[in-house]
N, C-alpha and C positions, 0 to 999 in steps of 0.2 A: 122770680124763681127763688127757691130756698137756698140758703148758704150751705155749701158742701165742703167738708174737710176730708181730704184724702191723706192718709198717713202711710208713707213708705217705710218699710223696715229692712234693715240690713245689719250685718255684724259690726261694722265700724272698724276702725284701725287707728293706731297711734298717730298723733299729729306732730310728733317730734321724738327725739331719743329719750327724753325724760318720761314720756308717756308709755314706753314699751312695757316696762315692768307692771305698772298698774293696769294696763290693758290686759296683759296676760293673767294677772290676778283675777280680774273680773271674769275672764273667760273660764278659768278653772274653778272659780267659786260658784259657778252656775250648776245647780243640781241636775240639769239636763245633760251636763258634760261629765261631772263626777257625782255619783248618786249617794256618796257617803253622808252620814248625818252631819248637821251643820258645823259643830265644833271641829270635827275631824276634817271635813271638807275645807274649812277655812285654813287649817294648818297645812293641808296638802297644797292648797292654792298658793299659799305663801312660799312653800318650799319649791314647787314646780316653777312658779314665775321667777323666783330668784335664780334658779339654775338655768332657765331657758332665756332669760333676758339678754345676756351677752350675745348669744347666737342670733337671736331675733334682731338685735340692733345691727349686727353685721349684715343681715338680710336687707333691712330697710335702708342701710347706707348705700346699697346698690341702686336704689330708686329715689335718692334724694333725702334720705333720713326720715321719711314719713310715708304713711299710706295715702294714696290718691283717692281712696274710696269715698270720702265725704264729698269732695268736690264733684266727682263723677256722679254720685247719687243726686246731688243738687241739680246737676245738669239734666238728669232724667226727670226730676221733679218739675223743673221749668218746662221741659218739653211736654210733659203730661198735662201741666196746667194750660199750656197753649192749646193742646188738642181738645181739652174739656171746656175751653172758654165759652163756647156757644151754649153750654148747658146751664149757664147762670153764674153766680158768684162762687168761685171755686178757689180754694187755697190748698196747695200740696205741701205737706210737712214731712220732715225726715226724722226718724227715730232709730238710733243705733243701739245695738244690744250691749256692747262692751266698752264703748268710748263715746265721747260727746258728739252731738247732742243725744243724751240717753232719754229713756221713756219719761222720766219725771219732768225733764226740761220741756220736752215736746208736748206732753199733756197739758202743761201750764199754758203754752202758746195756743194750743187748740181751744182751751177753755176761754182764753181772752178773745179769740176769734168768734166765739159763741155760735157754732154752727147749728143748723137745724138737723143735720144728719152727718154721719161719719162713715167712711169706708176705709177699712184696714187692708193694705195691699203689701204683703211681703214680697221682697225682690228675690225670693227663692222660688223658682218655678216648681220645683219638686218638694213636696212636704217631707219634713223630718221633725221628729220630736226635739232634735238638738238645735234646730234653726227656727222654722216657723212656729213650732209648738212653744219653744222657749220665749221667743219674741212676743207672741200673743199673750202668754201668761203674764209676762212682765208688764205689758201694756195694760192689761186688766187691772193689775195692782195699782199702776200709776194713775190710770183714769179714775179709779175709785177715790184715790187720795186727792185728786184735783177736783173732784165733784162733777166730773163729766157725766151727764145723763142723757145726752142726745142719742136718738136711735142709731145703732151701729150695726153695720154689716161687714162681713169678712170674706175676702178672697183667700181661701186656704191653700189653693194650689192651681197651677195652670200648665201642666207638663206638655200638653199637646195643643195649646192655644194657637189658633191659626197665625196670628202675627208673630209669635215667638218662632214657630216652625218656619215661616216664610223667611224671617231674618236669618235663622241658622242656615237654611238651605242656600240662600244667596251667598253667605260667607264661605260655605263649604265649596260651592262651585268655583268661586274665585281662588280658593286655596288649591283646588285640584288643577286649575289652569297653571298656577305658579309652579306646582310640583311636577307636572306631567312631563316636561323635557327630560327628567331623570328616570322615567319609567312609569309604569302603571301604579298610581299611588294607592296607599291604604289609609283610610280615614280612622283616626283614633278619637272617639268621643270620650274625653277625659273628664271625670267628675271627682270632686273631693270625696275621699273615702270615709268610711265609718267602721268602728269595731263590729265584728260579726255579732256580738252579743246584743247589740242594739237592734239589728235586723231580726234576730231570732225572737225578740220580744214583740215583733209585729210591725216595726217601723216600715212604712211603705216607700222609703226613699229609693232603694235600689230598684224596686218594681217600677216606680215612676221614671227613674233615669232611663231604664231600658225602653220605655215607651216613647220618651222624648227622642232618643237616638233612632228608634225605628221610624218614627214619623219624619224626622229630619232626613234620614237616609232615603226614604221613599220620595220625599219632596225634591231631593236633588235631581231625580229623574233619570238616573243611570241604572239600567236593569241589573248589571253585573257588578255594581259598586262593592268594593272590598272594604268592609268596615267592622270595627270592633268597639265594644264598650270597655273602658278600663278606669282605674281609680288611682288617684294621686294623694300626696300629703300625709302618708302614714307616719305616725309618731307613737312612741311608747312600745311596751312589750306585748300588748294585746294582739290577737289575731284579727286582721282587718279583711273586709270584703275585697275580692279580686275579680279578675286579674289586675295586677298593678300596671300602671302606665310604664314603669321602669321595665317590667318583664315584656310588655308588648314592644317596647323600643328594641330590646335585645332580639326579640323574635323577628322584627322587621329587618334588623341588621343581618341576621342569619339568612333570611329570605331575600335579601338585597332588594327591598322595595322602599321607595320614598314614602314618607308619612305626612299626612295633613292632620295636625292636632287641633281638636275643637274643644274649647272649655264649655262643655254642655250644661253644666250646672251654675256657671258664673255669668251674670249679666253685666258685670263691670270689671274693669281691670284692677288688680291688687297684687299683693306679694305672690300669691300662688300662681298667677299668670305671668307677671312681669319678671319674677325671679325664678321660680321653680320651673315653669314651662319654657320661658324665653332664654334663660341662661343655663340652669343646671341640666335640664333634660335635653336641650339642644347640644350641649357638650357631650352628654352621655350618648346621644345618637351618633355623633361623630366618632366617638371611641368605638362604637359597635358597628361602624361601617354602613350606617343608613345613608343611602345615596343622596337624599334631600330631606330636609326637615322644615316644614312650613307650619307656623302656628297662626291660625286665623284669630281675629280680634273677638272679644266679647261683644254681645249685641249692642250694648251701650244705649245710644239714643237713635238707633236705626229706626227709620220711619215706620216700617212694618211692626216692629216690636212695640213702639210707643202707641201705635194704633191699637194693638192687641191689649195693652194695659188699659187704654181708655175704654175699650169694650168690656174688659173685665170689671172696671169700676161701674159702668152703667148697668151691668147684669149682676152685680154683687148680691149675694144672698141666694142666687139660684145655684143649682148644683153644677160645679165645674168638674166634669168627669174626666178621668185620665185618658181614656181611649175607647172609641166605638161603643159608647153607651155604658161601658163598664164603670163600676165604682172602684173604691180601693180594695185591695186584697182582703178576703174575709178574716185574715189573721189580725188586721188592724181595726180593733174595736173602737178606736178613738176618733175616727173620721167624723168631723162635724156635719158633713153632708150625708154620707151613707148611713151613719148611725147617730142621728140627731138626738 
């Protein structure tokens, strides 16, 4: 059988206090995040990363001074490789967007492996130009520089993939059981937010988040399940998509209902789950009188999720449709499947 290289993409995170500022610089120097011309973007990235680094360091201090994302992503890579072992000689590589190992490092490793074919698999179930789009564009640049010319297929999104939804539903059911002694729980599917102007340009992220939540809520199997989609991690002065997770926690406090918080767009634990959800939002829920606050884990290496990723690899290049045969919303002209 031919040699297969699978490349997993994620954002990455600082591996120590000294890496926080350069990690932030890389983030804000990305044209998918700040669209200003290069000289201005570089200056803005320097300024913003310098200002935010002290706050970010304090955040990471609460989880050991570093992001756990690389180790957790490598665990997912190992689990996926094991799942694909029967398919022949397979290696699963990790490429992070804003900290090591970055695309250039990983492309060199893939070149040395000399695969007959490559599958690109972002660990972002829902497509956004700011995540999947940015990672894939950076990979194309790095692959060209490394001289990688093996046939390459891409999984651009999998918001209602069966394994993902099964894993989410299983976690939600466990969370409901934990919260139920405090009353009939409300499920908050919390996703990382985006500025509204990015969505207005046609980015399908919110559209796909809603379909992931709908599919997961349906798979839980409770007819009258109380659930909402909300968005976290707002920064800066721009108007962001909503409702915010903070507002939904306040509403739950007013309604006196326990909440089960589900990180619907995150497949691994990192600062937005371990600090923002587990510490900051839990404290906020207590302040607003929420009877119980339960945060379910990210899907991680859940067996159903890894099975789903393996299926996505095997069918890569086929259209991975968001829901019920639909493609991306017509406002998103950049979909590589719907508008090849």
